[in-house]
N, CA, C and O atoms as CSV, one atom per row, in Angstrom:
chain,resi,resn,atom,element,x,y,z
A,1,UNK,N,N,213.431,123.444,338.494
A,1,UNK,CA,C,213.657,124.302,339.637
A,1,UNK,C,C,213.788,125.752,339.201
A,1,UNK,O,O,213.291,126.660,339.867
A,2,UNK,N,N,214.455,125.960,338.086
A,2,UNK,CA,C,214.619,127.313,337.564
A,2,UNK,C,C,213.273,127.916,337.201
A,2,UNK,O,O,213.058,129.111,337.404
A,3,UNK,N,N,212.366,127.110,336.668
A,3,UNK,CA,C,211.047,127.579,336.298
A,3,UNK,C,C,210.270,128.045,337.526
A,3,UNK,O,O,209.602,129.077,337.472
A,4,UNK,N,N,210.343,127.316,338.613
A,4,UNK,CA,C,209.661,127.718,339.844
A,4,UNK,C,C,210.177,129.049,340.362
A,4,UNK,O,O,209.389,129.896,340.781
A,5,UNK,N,N,211.460,129.241,340.339
A,5,UNK,CA,C,212.039,130.488,340.836
A,5,UNK,C,C,211.591,131.664,339.996
A,5,UNK,O,O,211.306,132.732,340.538
A,6,UNK,N,N,211.523,131.498,338.691
A,6,UNK,CA,C,211.122,132.619,337.844
A,6,UNK,C,C,209.631,132.900,337.971
A,6,UNK,O,O,209.216,134.046,337.802
A,7,UNK,N,N,208.821,131.902,338.262
A,7,UNK,CA,C,207.385,132.121,338.444
A,7,UNK,C,C,207.082,132.765,339.789
A,7,UNK,O,O,206.120,133.525,339.903
A,8,UNK,N,N,207.870,132.479,340.790
A,8,UNK,CA,C,207.610,133.013,342.128
A,8,UNK,C,C,207.928,134.494,342.213
A,8,UNK,O,O,207.281,135.205,342.982
A,9,UNK,N,N,208.880,134.979,341.469
A,9,UNK,CA,C,209.284,136.383,341.561
A,9,UNK,C,C,208.158,137.353,341.224
A,9,UNK,O,O,207.963,138.312,341.970
A,10,UNK,N,N,207.393,137.156,340.124
A,10,UNK,CA,C,206.321,138.104,339.824
A,10,UNK,C,C,205.230,138.130,340.891
A,10,UNK,O,O,204.648,139.186,341.135
A,11,UNK,N,N,204.937,137.005,341.531
A,11,UNK,CA,C,203.911,136.975,342.573
A,11,UNK,C,C,204.326,137.863,343.742
A,11,UNK,O,O,203.506,138.622,344.258
A,12,UNK,N,N,205.559,137.782,344.158
A,12,UNK,CA,C,206.065,138.628,345.235
A,12,UNK,C,C,205.995,140.094,344.838
A,12,UNK,O,O,205.619,140.941,345.649
A,13,UNK,N,N,206.352,140.399,343.602
A,13,UNK,CA,C,206.336,141.784,343.131
A,13,UNK,C,C,204.917,142.337,343.118
A,13,UNK,O,O,204.700,143.491,343.487
A,14,UNK,N,N,203.949,141.524,342.697
A,14,UNK,CA,C,202.561,141.986,342.675
A,14,UNK,C,C,202.085,142.262,344.093
A,14,UNK,O,O,201.455,143.288,344.350
A,15,UNK,N,N,202.382,141.350,345.017
A,15,UNK,CA,C,201.969,141.552,346.407
A,15,UNK,C,C,202.608,142.815,346.975
A,15,UNK,O,O,201.957,143.555,347.711
A,16,UNK,N,N,203.858,143.068,346.648
A,16,UNK,CA,C,204.549,144.265,347.135
A,16,UNK,C,C,203.930,145.521,346.532
A,16,UNK,O,O,203.812,146.540,347.213
A,17,UNK,N,N,203.529,145.460,345.249
A,17,UNK,CA,C,202.909,146.612,344.598
A,17,UNK,C,C,201.551,146.935,345.208
A,17,UNK,O,O,201.154,148.100,345.244
A,18,UNK,N,N,200.825,145.911,345.692
A,18,UNK,CA,C,199.509,146.127,346.276
A,18,UNK,C,C,199.584,146.685,347.692
A,18,UNK,O,O,198.585,147.178,348.216
A,19,UNK,N,N,200.724,146.615,348.298
A,19,UNK,CA,C,200.895,147.115,349.661
A,19,UNK,C,C,200.822,148.636,349.636
A,19,UNK,O,O,201.571,149.268,348.890
A,20,UNK,N,N,199.932,149.249,350.438
A,20,UNK,CA,C,199.834,150.715,350.448
A,20,UNK,C,C,201.156,151.363,350.851
A,20,UNK,O,O,201.873,150.850,351.710
A,21,UNK,N,N,201.464,152.481,350.232
A,21,UNK,CA,C,202.739,153.158,350.499
A,21,UNK,C,C,202.808,153.701,351.927
A,21,UNK,O,O,203.901,153.874,352.465
A,22,UNK,N,N,201.659,153.969,352.545
A,22,UNK,CA,C,201.654,154.535,353.895
A,22,UNK,C,C,201.779,153.466,354.982
A,22,UNK,O,O,201.873,153.794,356.165
A,23,UNK,N,N,201.780,152.208,354.592
A,23,UNK,CA,C,201.939,151.120,355.552
A,23,UNK,C,C,203.423,150.801,355.680
A,23,UNK,O,O,204.077,150.469,354.691
A,24,UNK,N,N,203.948,150.899,356.882
A,24,UNK,CA,C,205.373,150.660,357.112
A,24,UNK,C,C,205.700,149.173,357.011
A,24,UNK,O,O,204.831,148.335,357.256
A,25,UNK,N,N,206.940,148.832,356.653
A,25,UNK,CA,C,207.331,147.419,356.619
A,25,UNK,C,C,207.110,146.776,357.992
A,25,UNK,O,O,207.487,147.343,359.017
A,26,UNK,N,N,206.503,145.600,358.003
A,26,UNK,CA,C,206.237,144.898,359.251
A,26,UNK,C,C,204.862,145.184,359.830
A,26,UNK,O,O,204.422,144.473,360.734
A,27,UNK,N,N,204.168,146.209,359.333
A,27,UNK,CA,C,202.827,146.518,359.833
A,27,UNK,C,C,201.779,145.692,359.087
A,27,UNK,O,O,201.952,145.350,357.917
A,28,UNK,N,N,200.690,145.382,359.790
A,28,UNK,CA,C,199.581,144.631,359.220
A,28,UNK,C,C,198.327,145.488,359.347
A,28,UNK,O,O,198.009,145.974,360.432
A,29,UNK,N,N,197.618,145.673,358.237
A,29,UNK,CA,C,196.401,146.477,358.236
A,29,UNK,C,C,195.214,145.627,358.666
A,29,UNK,O,O,194.965,144.562,358.101
A,30,UNK,N,N,194.483,146.104,359.672
A,30,UNK,CA,C,193.265,145.447,360.155
A,30,UNK,C,C,192.100,146.396,359.905
A,30,UNK,O,O,192.106,147.534,360.375
A,31,UNK,N,N,191.100,145.926,359.162
A,31,UNK,CA,C,189.945,146.758,358.841
A,31,UNK,C,C,188.883,146.577,359.919
A,31,UNK,O,O,188.376,145.474,360.119
A,32,UNK,N,N,188.547,147.664,360.612
A,32,UNK,CA,C,187.528,147.609,361.661
A,32,UNK,C,C,186.133,147.823,361.098
A,32,UNK,O,O,185.147,147.633,361.811
A,33,UNK,N,N,186.029,148.215,359.830
A,33,UNK,CA,C,184.734,148.479,359.217
A,33,UNK,C,C,184.156,149.778,359.743
A,33,UNK,O,O,184.888,150.709,360.081
A,34,UNK,N,N,182.834,149.829,359.809
A,34,UNK,CA,C,182.153,151.011,360.328
A,34,UNK,C,C,181.994,150.889,361.833
A,34,UNK,O,O,182.171,149.818,362.413
A,35,UNK,N,N,181.661,151.998,362.442
A,35,UNK,CA,C,181.524,152.031,363.891
A,35,UNK,C,C,180.338,151.183,364.335
A,35,UNK,O,O,179.245,151.305,363.783
A,36,UNK,N,N,180.548,150.335,365.321
A,36,UNK,CA,C,179.493,149.486,365.872
A,36,UNK,C,C,178.779,150.232,366.999
A,36,UNK,O,O,179.424,150.973,367.742
A,37,UNK,N,N,177.454,150.054,367.145
A,37,UNK,CA,C,176.707,150.774,368.181
A,37,UNK,C,C,177.254,150.573,369.595
A,37,UNK,O,O,177.231,151.510,370.393
A,38,UNK,N,N,177.738,149.393,369.919
A,38,UNK,CA,C,178.257,149.126,371.257
A,38,UNK,C,C,179.710,149.516,371.443
A,38,UNK,O,O,180.273,149.320,372.520
A,39,UNK,N,N,180.311,150.057,370.423
A,39,UNK,CA,C,181.721,150.428,370.498
A,39,UNK,C,C,182.609,149.308,369.981
A,39,UNK,O,O,182.148,148.199,369.710
A,40,UNK,N,N,183.862,149.614,369.854
A,40,UNK,CA,C,184.844,148.648,369.367
A,40,UNK,C,C,185.951,148.504,370.393
A,40,UNK,O,O,186.340,149.472,371.047
A,41,UNK,N,N,186.455,147.286,370.528
A,41,UNK,CA,C,187.559,147.036,371.447
A,41,UNK,C,C,188.505,146.048,370.780
A,41,UNK,O,O,188.104,144.941,370.421
A,42,UNK,N,N,189.759,146.449,370.614
A,42,UNK,CA,C,190.772,145.558,370.050
A,42,UNK,C,C,192.007,145.603,370.934
A,42,UNK,O,O,192.294,146.609,371.583
A,43,UNK,N,N,192.714,144.519,370.944
A,43,UNK,CA,C,193.961,144.457,371.696
A,43,UNK,C,C,195.058,143.937,370.796
A,43,UNK,O,O,194.796,143.280,369.789
A,44,UNK,N,N,196.274,144.234,371.163
A,44,UNK,CA,C,197.374,143.763,370.343
A,44,UNK,C,C,198.710,143.943,371.024
A,44,UNK,O,O,198.799,144.342,372.185
A,45,UNK,N,N,199.729,143.641,370.277
A,45,UNK,CA,C,201.107,143.728,370.724
A,45,UNK,C,C,201.871,144.443,369.637
A,45,UNK,O,O,201.699,144.133,368.458
A,46,UNK,N,N,202.701,145.382,370.000
A,46,UNK,CA,C,203.483,146.083,368.990
A,46,UNK,C,C,204.939,146.172,369.405
A,46,UNK,O,O,205.266,146.280,370.586
A,47,UNK,N,N,205.784,146.126,368.426
A,47,UNK,CA,C,207.208,146.405,368.600
A,47,UNK,C,C,207.528,147.504,367.609
A,47,UNK,O,O,206.721,147.800,366.728
A,48,UNK,N,N,208.670,148.100,367.738
A,48,UNK,CA,C,209.005,149.213,366.861
A,48,UNK,C,C,208.824,148.831,365.396
A,48,UNK,O,O,209.556,147.996,364.864
A,49,UNK,N,N,207.835,149.455,364.751
A,49,UNK,CA,C,207.600,149.229,363.336
A,49,UNK,C,C,206.870,147.954,362.986
A,49,UNK,O,O,206.607,147.703,361.810
A,50,UNK,N,N,206.534,147.136,363.975
A,50,UNK,CA,C,205.824,145.892,363.704
A,50,UNK,C,C,204.581,145.838,364.575
A,50,UNK,O,O,204.654,145.954,365.798
A,51,UNK,N,N,203.474,145.665,363.945
A,51,UNK,CA,C,202.238,145.563,364.702
A,51,UNK,C,C,201.054,145.840,363.803
A,51,UNK,O,O,201.199,146.004,362.592
A,52,UNK,N,N,199.892,145.891,364.404
A,52,UNK,CA,C,198.671,146.143,363.659
A,52,UNK,C,C,198.421,147.633,363.528
A,52,UNK,O,O,198.734,148.423,364.419
A,53,UNK,N,N,197.848,147.992,362.390
A,53,UNK,CA,C,197.378,149.344,362.126
A,53,UNK,C,C,195.903,149.174,361.780
A,53,UNK,O,O,195.547,148.288,361.004
A,54,UNK,N,N,195.047,150.015,362.350
A,54,UNK,CA,C,193.609,149.817,362.232
A,54,UNK,C,C,192.972,150.879,361.347
A,54,UNK,O,O,193.282,152.066,361.448
A,55,UNK,N,N,192.065,150.422,360.470
A,55,UNK,CA,C,191.323,151.326,359.595
A,55,UNK,C,C,189.868,151.343,360.046
A,55,UNK,O,O,189.247,150.292,360.204
A,56,UNK,N,N,189.328,152.544,360.252
A,56,UNK,CA,C,187.956,152.724,360.719
A,56,UNK,C,C,187.221,153.652,359.765
A,56,UNK,O,O,187.656,154.780,359.534
A,57,UNK,N,N,186.104,153.181,359.209
A,57,UNK,CA,C,185.276,154.037,358.360
A,57,UNK,C,C,184.474,154.973,359.255
A,57,UNK,O,O,183.859,154.535,360.227
A,58,UNK,N,N,184.482,156.265,358.926
A,58,UNK,CA,C,183.733,157.248,359.709
A,58,UNK,C,C,182.817,158.031,358.780
A,58,UNK,O,O,183.129,158.248,357.610
A,59,UNK,N,N,181.696,158.444,359.319
A,59,UNK,CA,C,180.725,159.259,358.586
A,59,UNK,C,C,180.804,160.693,359.082
A,59,UNK,O,O,181.188,160.946,360.224
A,60,UNK,N,N,180.443,161.615,358.228
A,60,UNK,CA,C,180.442,163.027,358.600
A,60,UNK,C,C,179.583,163.238,359.846
A,60,UNK,O,O,178.445,162.773,359.906
A,61,UNK,N,N,180.123,163.932,360.827
A,61,UNK,CA,C,179.412,164.208,362.068
A,61,UNK,C,C,179.665,163.202,363.176
A,61,UNK,O,O,179.314,163.461,364.327
A,62,UNK,N,N,180.266,162.057,362.861
A,62,UNK,CA,C,180.588,161.071,363.903
A,62,UNK,C,C,181.579,161.664,364.897
A,62,UNK,O,O,182.614,162.203,364.505
A,63,UNK,N,N,181.259,161.562,366.175
A,63,UNK,CA,C,182.180,161.993,367.233
A,63,UNK,C,C,182.659,160.738,367.948
A,63,UNK,O,O,181.853,159.927,368.403
A,64,UNK,N,N,183.960,160.586,368.043
A,64,UNK,CA,C,184.558,159.379,368.602
A,64,UNK,C,C,185.470,159.704,369.769
A,64,UNK,O,O,186.101,160.759,369.825
A,65,UNK,N,N,185.516,158.771,370.690
A,65,UNK,CA,C,186.484,158.827,371.787
A,65,UNK,C,C,187.333,157.566,371.647
A,65,UNK,O,O,186.827,156.449,371.757
A,66,UNK,N,N,188.621,157.757,371.406
A,66,UNK,CA,C,189.549,156.646,371.213
A,66,UNK,C,C,190.495,156.626,372.407
A,66,UNK,O,O,191.183,157.609,372.681
A,67,UNK,N,N,190.524,155.499,373.116
A,67,UNK,CA,C,191.334,155.382,374.326
A,67,UNK,C,C,192.332,154.239,374.171
A,67,UNK,O,O,191.969,153.129,373.781
A,68,UNK,N,N,193.584,154.526,374.480
A,68,UNK,CA,C,194.643,153.515,374.460
A,68,UNK,C,C,195.075,153.251,375.891
A,68,UNK,O,O,195.386,154.184,376.631
A,69,UNK,N,N,195.095,151.987,376.282
A,69,UNK,CA,C,195.631,151.623,377.594
A,69,UNK,C,C,196.765,150.627,377.387
A,69,UNK,O,O,196.686,149.724,376.554
A,70,UNK,N,N,197.819,150.819,378.168
A,70,UNK,CA,C,198.982,149.944,378.097
A,70,UNK,C,C,199.781,150.095,379.380
A,70,UNK,O,O,199.762,151.152,380.011
A,71,UNK,N,N,200.473,149.051,379.757
A,71,UNK,CA,C,201.349,149.148,380.921
A,71,UNK,C,C,202.648,149.875,380.570
A,71,UNK,O,O,203.403,150.264,381.461
A,72,UNK,N,N,202.906,150.057,379.283
A,72,UNK,CA,C,204.126,150.738,378.846
A,72,UNK,C,C,203.898,152.240,378.729
A,72,UNK,O,O,202.947,152.682,378.086
A,73,UNK,N,N,204.760,153.009,379.344
A,73,UNK,CA,C,204.673,154.460,379.216
A,73,UNK,C,C,205.189,154.932,377.862
A,73,UNK,O,O,205.012,156.097,377.506
A,74,UNK,N,N,205.827,154.043,377.102
A,74,UNK,CA,C,206.408,154.398,375.813
A,74,UNK,C,C,205.480,154.118,374.638
A,74,UNK,O,O,205.862,154.320,373.485
A,75,UNK,N,N,204.264,153.653,374.919
A,75,UNK,CA,C,203.325,153.347,373.847
A,75,UNK,C,C,202.354,154.504,373.668
A,75,UNK,O,O,201.659,154.890,374.608
A,76,UNK,N,N,202.309,155.047,372.480
A,76,UNK,CA,C,201.397,156.125,372.114
A,76,UNK,C,C,200.620,155.687,370.888
A,76,UNK,O,O,200.798,154.575,370.391
A,77,UNK,N,N,199.750,156.575,370.402
A,77,UNK,CA,C,199.068,156.262,369.153
A,77,UNK,C,C,198.809,157.533,368.365
A,77,UNK,O,O,198.745,158.634,368.913
A,78,UNK,N,N,198.663,157.343,367.063
A,78,UNK,CA,C,198.380,158.450,366.156
A,78,UNK,C,C,197.137,158.096,365.354
A,78,UNK,O,O,196.878,156.929,365.058
A,79,UNK,N,N,196.368,159.135,365.005
A,79,UNK,CA,C,195.189,158.963,364.161
A,79,UNK,C,C,195.383,159.838,362.928
A,79,UNK,O,O,195.686,161.026,363.037
A,80,UNK,N,N,195.205,159.239,361.764
A,80,UNK,CA,C,195.343,159.948,360.498
A,80,UNK,C,C,194.011,159.929,359.767
A,80,UNK,O,O,193.336,158.900,359.742
A,81,UNK,N,N,193.622,161.053,359.169
A,81,UNK,CA,C,192.448,161.124,358.307
A,81,UNK,C,C,192.941,160.868,356.891
A,81,UNK,O,O,193.637,161.705,356.315
A,82,UNK,N,N,192.589,159.727,356.331
A,82,UNK,CA,C,193.137,159.338,355.037
A,82,UNK,C,C,192.506,160.096,353.868
A,82,UNK,O,O,192.981,159.974,352.739
A,83,UNK,N,N,191.448,160.876,354.109
A,83,UNK,CA,C,190.879,161.715,353.055
A,83,UNK,C,C,191.605,163.051,352.974
A,83,UNK,O,O,191.426,163.801,352.015
A,84,UNK,N,N,192.413,163.345,353.964
A,84,UNK,CA,C,193.160,164.601,354.008
A,84,UNK,C,C,194.489,164.406,353.283
A,84,UNK,O,O,195.242,163.492,353.620
A,85,UNK,N,N,194.788,165.245,352.298
A,85,UNK,CA,C,196.051,165.068,351.565
A,85,UNK,C,C,197.292,165.356,352.414
A,85,UNK,O,O,198.399,164.965,352.046
A,86,UNK,N,N,197.112,166.029,353.532
A,86,UNK,CA,C,198.223,166.320,354.428
A,86,UNK,C,C,198.625,165.039,355.162
A,86,UNK,O,O,197.762,164.288,355.616
A,87,UNK,N,N,199.910,164.791,355.276
A,87,UNK,CA,C,200.394,163.568,355.927
A,87,UNK,C,C,200.405,163.648,357.448
A,87,UNK,O,O,200.693,162.650,358.109
A,88,UNK,N,N,200.101,164.800,358.012
A,88,UNK,CA,C,200.158,164.963,359.459
A,88,UNK,C,C,198.996,164.253,360.143
A,88,UNK,O,O,197.899,164.153,359.594
A,89,UNK,N,N,199.254,163.767,361.339
A,89,UNK,CA,C,198.218,163.114,362.132
A,89,UNK,C,C,197.220,164.155,362.627
A,89,UNK,O,O,197.595,165.286,362.935
A,90,UNK,N,N,195.943,163.766,362.704
A,90,UNK,CA,C,194.949,164.661,363.292
A,90,UNK,C,C,194.982,164.557,364.813
A,90,UNK,O,O,194.433,165.409,365.511
A,91,UNK,N,N,195.626,163.511,365.324
A,91,UNK,CA,C,195.845,163.374,366.762
A,91,UNK,C,C,197.093,162.537,366.983
A,91,UNK,O,O,197.321,161.550,366.283
A,92,UNK,N,N,197.903,162.937,367.961
A,92,UNK,CA,C,199.053,162.136,368.393
A,92,UNK,C,C,199.103,162.210,369.909
A,92,UNK,O,O,199.207,163.295,370.481
A,93,UNK,N,N,199.028,161.053,370.560
A,93,UNK,CA,C,199.035,161.037,372.024
A,93,UNK,C,C,200.440,161.286,372.540
A,93,UNK,O,O,201.425,161.153,371.813
A,94,UNK,N,N,200.507,161.649,373.806
A,94,UNK,CA,C,201.816,161.801,374.446
A,94,UNK,C,C,201.736,161.203,375.842
A,94,UNK,O,O,200.694,160.679,376.237
A,95,UNK,N,N,202.817,161.277,376.578
A,95,UNK,CA,C,202.869,160.672,377.909
A,95,UNK,C,C,201.743,161.211,378.780
A,95,UNK,O,O,201.601,162.422,378.944
A,96,UNK,N,N,200.963,160.329,379.325
A,96,UNK,CA,C,199.900,160.720,380.236
A,96,UNK,C,C,198.573,161.044,379.564
A,96,UNK,O,O,197.539,161.020,380.230
A,97,UNK,N,N,198.565,161.345,378.271
A,97,UNK,CA,C,197.320,161.671,377.563
A,97,UNK,C,C,197.149,160.654,376.440
A,97,UNK,O,O,197.744,160.784,375.370
A,98,UNK,N,N,196.331,159.649,376.699
A,98,UNK,CA,C,196.151,158.586,375.714
A,98,UNK,C,C,194.686,158.456,375.323
A,98,UNK,O,O,194.192,157.360,375.058
A,99,UNK,N,N,193.993,159.607,375.292
A,99,UNK,CA,C,192.591,159.645,374.904
A,99,UNK,C,C,192.419,160.707,373.829
A,99,UNK,O,O,192.851,161.848,373.996
A,100,UNK,N,N,191.787,160.327,372.727
A,100,UNK,CA,C,191.497,161.279,371.651
A,100,UNK,C,C,189.991,161.436,371.540
A,100,UNK,O,O,189.260,160.446,371.492
A,101,UNK,N,N,189.530,162.668,371.500
A,101,UNK,CA,C,188.130,162.959,371.234
A,101,UNK,C,C,188.094,163.700,369.908
A,101,UNK,O,O,188.537,164.844,369.813
A,102,UNK,N,N,187.565,163.040,368.886
A,102,UNK,CA,C,187.620,163.567,367.527
A,102,UNK,C,C,186.240,163.550,366.888
A,102,UNK,O,O,185.397,162.721,367.229
A,103,UNK,N,N,186.019,164.475,365.955
A,103,UNK,CA,C,184.767,164.529,365.207
A,103,UNK,C,C,185.099,164.568,363.721
A,103,UNK,O,O,185.934,165.356,363.278
A,104,UNK,N,N,184.432,163.704,362.959
A,104,UNK,CA,C,184.656,163.648,361.510
A,104,UNK,C,C,183.888,164.777,360.835
A,104,UNK,O,O,182.692,164.952,361.067
A,105,UNK,N,N,184.583,165.539,360.002
A,105,UNK,CA,C,183.908,166.625,359.290
A,105,UNK,C,C,183.477,166.206,357.887
A,105,UNK,O,O,182.834,166.978,357.176
A,106,UNK,N,N,183.832,164.980,357.489
A,106,UNK,CA,C,183.413,164.443,356.192
A,106,UNK,C,C,183.484,162.918,356.255
A,106,UNK,O,O,184.139,162.353,357.131
A,107,UNK,N,N,182.800,162.259,355.314
A,107,UNK,CA,C,182.919,160.805,355.219
A,107,UNK,C,C,184.356,160.471,354.850
A,107,UNK,O,O,184.918,161.047,353.919
A,108,UNK,N,N,184.935,159.552,355.576
A,108,UNK,CA,C,186.340,159.233,355.355
A,108,UNK,C,C,186.649,157.911,356.027
A,108,UNK,O,O,185.746,157.187,356.447
A,109,UNK,N,N,187.903,157.611,356.122
A,109,UNK,CA,C,188.357,156.544,357.000
A,109,UNK,C,C,189.601,157.006,357.703
A,109,UNK,O,O,190.454,157.691,357.140
A,110,UNK,N,N,189.677,156.608,358.954
A,110,UNK,CA,C,190.799,156.997,359.804
A,110,UNK,C,C,191.726,155.803,359.966
A,110,UNK,O,O,191.291,154.652,360.018
A,111,UNK,N,N,192.985,156.103,360.043
A,111,UNK,CA,C,194.007,155.107,360.299
A,111,UNK,C,C,194.493,155.315,361.726
A,111,UNK,O,O,194.960,156.402,362.066
A,112,UNK,N,N,194.390,154.290,362.563
A,112,UNK,CA,C,194.820,154.366,363.960
A,112,UNK,C,C,196.073,153.505,364.092
A,112,UNK,O,O,196.038,152.297,363.856
A,113,UNK,N,N,197.182,154.145,364.472
A,113,UNK,CA,C,198.477,153.463,364.490
A,113,UNK,C,C,199.076,153.502,365.901
A,113,UNK,O,O,199.542,154.559,366.325
A,114,UNK,N,N,199.079,152.374,366.648
A,114,UNK,CA,C,199.823,152.318,367.917
A,114,UNK,C,C,201.320,152.401,367.614
A,114,UNK,O,O,201.809,151.767,366.679
A,115,UNK,N,N,202.038,153.185,368.411
A,115,UNK,CA,C,203.458,153.427,368.160
A,115,UNK,C,C,204.243,153.243,369.452
A,115,UNK,O,O,203.958,153.896,370.456
A,116,UNK,N,N,205.226,152.358,369.426
A,116,UNK,CA,C,206.134,152.181,370.558
A,116,UNK,C,C,207.342,153.071,370.321
A,116,UNK,O,O,208.047,152.921,369.324
A,117,UNK,N,N,207.577,153.995,371.235
A,117,UNK,CA,C,208.659,154.961,371.084
A,117,UNK,C,C,209.744,154.661,372.109
A,117,UNK,O,O,209.523,154.750,373.317
A,118,UNK,N,N,210.904,154.309,371.611
A,118,UNK,CA,C,212.058,154.060,372.471
A,118,UNK,C,C,213.237,154.847,371.924
A,118,UNK,O,O,213.352,155.045,370.714
A,119,UNK,N,N,214.104,155.290,372.808
A,119,UNK,CA,C,215.260,156.062,372.355
A,119,UNK,C,C,216.289,155.181,371.668
A,119,UNK,O,O,217.017,155.653,370.795
A,120,UNK,N,N,216.362,153.922,372.040
A,120,UNK,CA,C,217.301,152.996,371.408
A,120,UNK,C,C,216.589,151.665,371.195
A,120,UNK,O,O,215.908,151.181,372.100
A,121,UNK,N,N,216.733,151.070,370.021
A,121,UNK,CA,C,216.072,149.788,369.793
A,121,UNK,C,C,216.623,148.704,370.711
A,121,UNK,O,O,217.830,148.598,370.928
A,122,UNK,N,N,215.715,147.911,371.238
A,122,UNK,CA,C,216.112,146.801,372.102
A,122,UNK,C,C,215.482,145.535,371.550
A,122,UNK,O,O,214.303,145.520,371.196
A,123,UNK,N,N,216.252,144.503,371.480
A,123,UNK,CA,C,215.783,143.272,370.873
A,123,UNK,C,C,214.614,142.668,371.652
A,123,UNK,O,O,214.688,142.475,372.865
A,124,UNK,N,N,213.540,142.377,370.927
A,124,UNK,CA,C,212.415,141.673,371.510
A,124,UNK,C,C,211.504,142.511,372.388
A,124,UNK,O,O,210.494,142.006,372.879
A,125,UNK,N,N,211.831,143.770,372.596
A,125,UNK,CA,C,211.014,144.584,373.479
A,125,UNK,C,C,209.782,145.081,372.734
A,125,UNK,O,O,209.887,145.632,371.638
A,126,UNK,N,N,208.648,144.886,373.323
A,126,UNK,CA,C,207.396,145.332,372.740
A,126,UNK,C,C,206.437,145.695,373.852
A,126,UNK,O,O,206.808,145.709,375.025
A,127,UNK,N,N,205.212,145.988,373.484
A,127,UNK,CA,C,204.222,146.370,374.485
A,127,UNK,C,C,202.837,145.893,374.068
A,127,UNK,O,O,202.465,145.955,372.896
A,128,UNK,N,N,202.091,145.419,375.044
A,128,UNK,CA,C,200.697,145.032,374.845
A,128,UNK,C,C,199.834,146.281,375.010
A,128,UNK,O,O,200.173,147.179,375.780
A,129,UNK,N,N,198.718,146.331,374.283
A,129,UNK,CA,C,197.814,147.479,374.401
A,129,UNK,C,C,196.371,147.034,374.201
A,129,UNK,O,O,196.093,145.975,373.636
A,130,UNK,N,N,195.466,147.874,374.681
A,130,UNK,CA,C,194.038,147.754,374.413
A,130,UNK,C,C,193.587,149.076,373.834
A,130,UNK,O,O,193.935,150.143,374.340
A,131,UNK,N,N,192.816,148.998,372.776
A,131,UNK,CA,C,192.310,150.179,372.095
A,131,UNK,C,C,190.794,150.108,372.121
A,131,UNK,O,O,190.201,149.137,371.652
A,132,UNK,N,N,190.166,151.145,372.674
A,132,UNK,CA,C,188.708,151.192,372.771
A,132,UNK,C,C,188.205,152.411,372.001
A,132,UNK,O,O,188.710,153.521,372.170
A,133,UNK,N,N,187.194,152.182,371.148
A,133,UNK,CA,C,186.617,153.254,370.339
A,133,UNK,C,C,185.136,153.327,370.670
A,133,UNK,O,O,184.404,152.350,370.508
A,134,UNK,N,N,184.699,154.501,371.138
A,134,UNK,CA,C,183.310,154.690,371.560
A,134,UNK,C,C,182.752,155.949,370.920
A,134,UNK,O,O,183.485,156.891,370.623
A,135,UNK,N,N,181.425,155.948,370.711
A,135,UNK,CA,C,180.770,157.177,370.254
A,135,UNK,C,C,180.785,158.164,371.396
A,135,UNK,O,O,180.599,157.801,372.557
A,136,UNK,N,N,181.009,159.409,371.054
A,136,UNK,CA,C,181.083,160.452,372.078
A,136,UNK,C,C,179.798,161.253,372.105
A,136,UNK,O,O,179.666,162.181,372.903
């Protein structure tokens, strides 16, 4: 039994080391690949700090329209350009504006993160969303 416990510890450590530093605990990275001609549509459920984060490969000159729909007024989303050394989002939605129109100025990949914003954590509270990505 002692042997099993000592063997299991390094496996957990390796998996933790492979986890990107920009991925928050509880988040799951979903790779959307490159942009599809007919557009992309994904849906999900998020709670504070737990949910899917989407990676999209973009080419220089690609113009995208990213739309988030949700019944929750507290659900927003952020888009990060992972080729940019700056940690700031290139887009962050706010109440009433849940559409981003963005153009890639270089080959890169964007990280799209749905975010549930609540003033106080509430047990079990989350929100369903639909995310649509279209060429603009």
